C-alpha positions in Angstrom: 5.3 -13.9 -4.7 2.5 -16.2 -3.8 -0.2 -15.2 -1.3 -0.9 -18.6 0.4 -4.5 -17.6 1.3 -7.1 -17.1 -1.3 -9.1 -14.8 1.1 -7.3 -13.1 3.9 -9.2 -12.0 6.9 -9.3 -8.4 8.1 -6.4 -7.0 10.2 -7.2 -4.7 13.1 -5.0 -2.3 14.9 -5.8 0.4 17.4 -6.5 3.1 14.8 -7.3 1.2 11.6 -8.9 -1.9 10.2 -7.5 -3.4 7.0 -9.9 -5.4 4.9 -9.0 -7.3 1.7 -10.3 -5.4 -1.3 -13.7 -6.7 -2.5 -16.1 -5.5 -5.3 -18.3 -4.0 -2.6 -15.5 -1.5 -1.6 -15.0 0.0 -5.0 -17.5 2.9 -4.9 -16.4 3.9 -1.3 -12.8 3.6 -2.4 -13.3 6.0 -5.4 -15.3 8.5 -3.3 -12.4 8.8 -0.8 -9.8 8.9 -3.6 -9.6 12.7 -3.6 -8.2 15.0 -6.3 -5.1 15.6 -4.1 -4.5 11.8 -4.0 -5.1 11.5 -7.7 -2.4 14.1 -8.4 0.1 12.5 -6.0 -0.4 9.1 -7.6 -0.5 10.3 -11.2 -4.0 8.9 -11.7 -5.6 10.7 -14.6 -9.3 9.9 -13.8 -11.4 7.8 -11.6 -12.1 5.4 -14.4 -8.4 4.6 -14.6 -8.4 3.8 -10.9 -11.6 1.7 -11.3 -9.8 -0.4 -14.0 -6.8 -0.7 -11.7 -9.1 -2.0 -8.9 -10.6 -4.6 -11.1 -7.2 -5.8 -12.3 -6.1 -5.9 -8.6 -9.1 -8.0 -7.7 -8.0 -10.6 -10.3 -4.4 -10.4 -9.1 -5.6 -11.0 -5.5 -7.5 -14.1 -6.6 -4.4 -15.4 -8.3 -2.3 -14.8 -5.2 -0.2 -12.1 -6.8 -1.0 -9.2 -4.6 -1.9 -8.2 -1.0 -4.5 -5.4 -1.5 -6.3 -4.0 1.6 -8.6 -1.1 2.0 -8.0 1.0 5.2 -10.9 1.9 7.4 -10.8 4.3 10.3 -11.5 2.3 13.5 -13.7 5.0 15.1 -16.2 5.7 12.2 -15.5 2.6 10.0 -15.2 4.8 7.0 -12.9 3.7 4.1 -10.1 6.2 4.2 -7.4 4.6 1.9 -5.6 1.6 0.6 -2.4 -0.2 1.1 -1.0 -2.8 -1.3 2.0 -4.9 -1.7 2.3 -6.0 -5.3 4.2 -8.8 -7.1 7.9 -8.0 -7.2 8.1 -9.8 -10.6 5.9 -7.1 -12.1 6.4 -4.0 -10.0 9.8 -2.6 -9.1 8.1 -0.5 -6.4 5.9 -3.1 -4.7 4.1 -0.7 -2.3 1.1 1.2 -3.5 -0.7 3.2 -0.8 -2.7 6.3 0.0 -4.7 7.8 2.8 -7.3 10.5 2.4 -5.8 13.8 3.5 -8.5 14.3 6.1 -6.8 11.4 8.0 -3.1 12.4 7.7 -1.2 12.6 11.0 -2.3 10.6 14.0 -0.5 7.4 13.1 -3.1 5.6 10.9 -0.8 5.2 8.0 2.1 3.9 10.2 -0.2 1.3 11.7 -1.6 0.2 8.3 1.9 0.0 6.9 3.0 -2.1 9.9 0.0 -4.5 9.7 0.4 -5.2 6.0 4.2 -5.7 6.0 3.9 -8.1 8.9 1.2 -10.1 7.1 3.3 -10.0 3.8 6.4 -11.2 5.5 4.6 -14.0 7.5 2.8 -15.3 4.4 5.7 -15.1 1.9 8.9 -15.3 3.9 10.2 -12.6 1.6 13.5 -11.0 2.6 12.2 -7.5 1.8 9.6 -5.3 0.2 10.3 -2.2 -2.0 8.8 1.2 -2.5 9.3 4.1 -4.9 8.3 7.6 -4.0 8.5 10.7 -6.2 11.2 13.0 -4.8 8.5 15.8 -4.7 6.4 13.7 -2.3 8.3 14.5 0.9 5.4 13.6 3.1 5.2 10.0 1.8 9.0 9.7 1.9 9.1 10.8 5.5 6.3 8.4 6.5 8.2 5.4 5.0 11.5 6.5 6.7 9.6 6.8 10.0 8.3 3.3 9.5 11.8 1.9 9.3 12.3 1.8 5.5 15.9 2.4 4.3 17.1 4.3 1.3 18.4 2.3 -1.6 19.0 5.2 -4.0 17.3 7.6 -6.5 16.1 6.4 -9.8 14.4 7.8 -12.9 10.7 6.9 -12.6 7.9 7.3 -15.1 7.1 10.8 -13.8 10.6 12.0 -12.8 13.1 11.2 -10.1 12.0 8.8 -7.3 13.4 7.7 -4.0 13.9 3.9 -3.9 13.4 2.4 -0.5 13.4 -1.1 1.1 12.0 -2.6 4.2 13.9 -5.7 5.4 12.1 -8.7 7.0 13.6 -8.6 10.5 12.2 -12.1 11.3 14.8 -13.6 9.0 18.4 -13.3 10.3 20.7 -11.2 8.1 23.0 -13.4 6.4 
């Protein structure tokens, strides 16, 4: 995967604004990264997530990842993140979360649509993948609602995971 633009501009929808991760976002990111989100994503502590953010900043500059923070359009508050990572490194490319105060209402669906459209336009990739713990029914349902298809169930690092795929519909099936 090669992100053809060193610095992507923000993406705006009707409910959310996606902005490429920058150093200035890290503290707001961590303050919205709630204990519930930490458990769902198997993050042991905020320092582990901080290290992940710094690694992600480097990967962005190398063109290896599309990492956007999600802001609510009404109050401009950072409410989550949505990332498409390098398929050569991650079998589940999608990494995403939204603070539980903002669940429902279509923000996640809009963020997911915006980032996948950008990813497909920039990379011409045929598909993007995701892995979701089978216990995380809410995330699984959100991806299915967004048009993702089941590939199977695999053993992940923390137990069984749904494997999903979203096909680039701008490229004719072959």
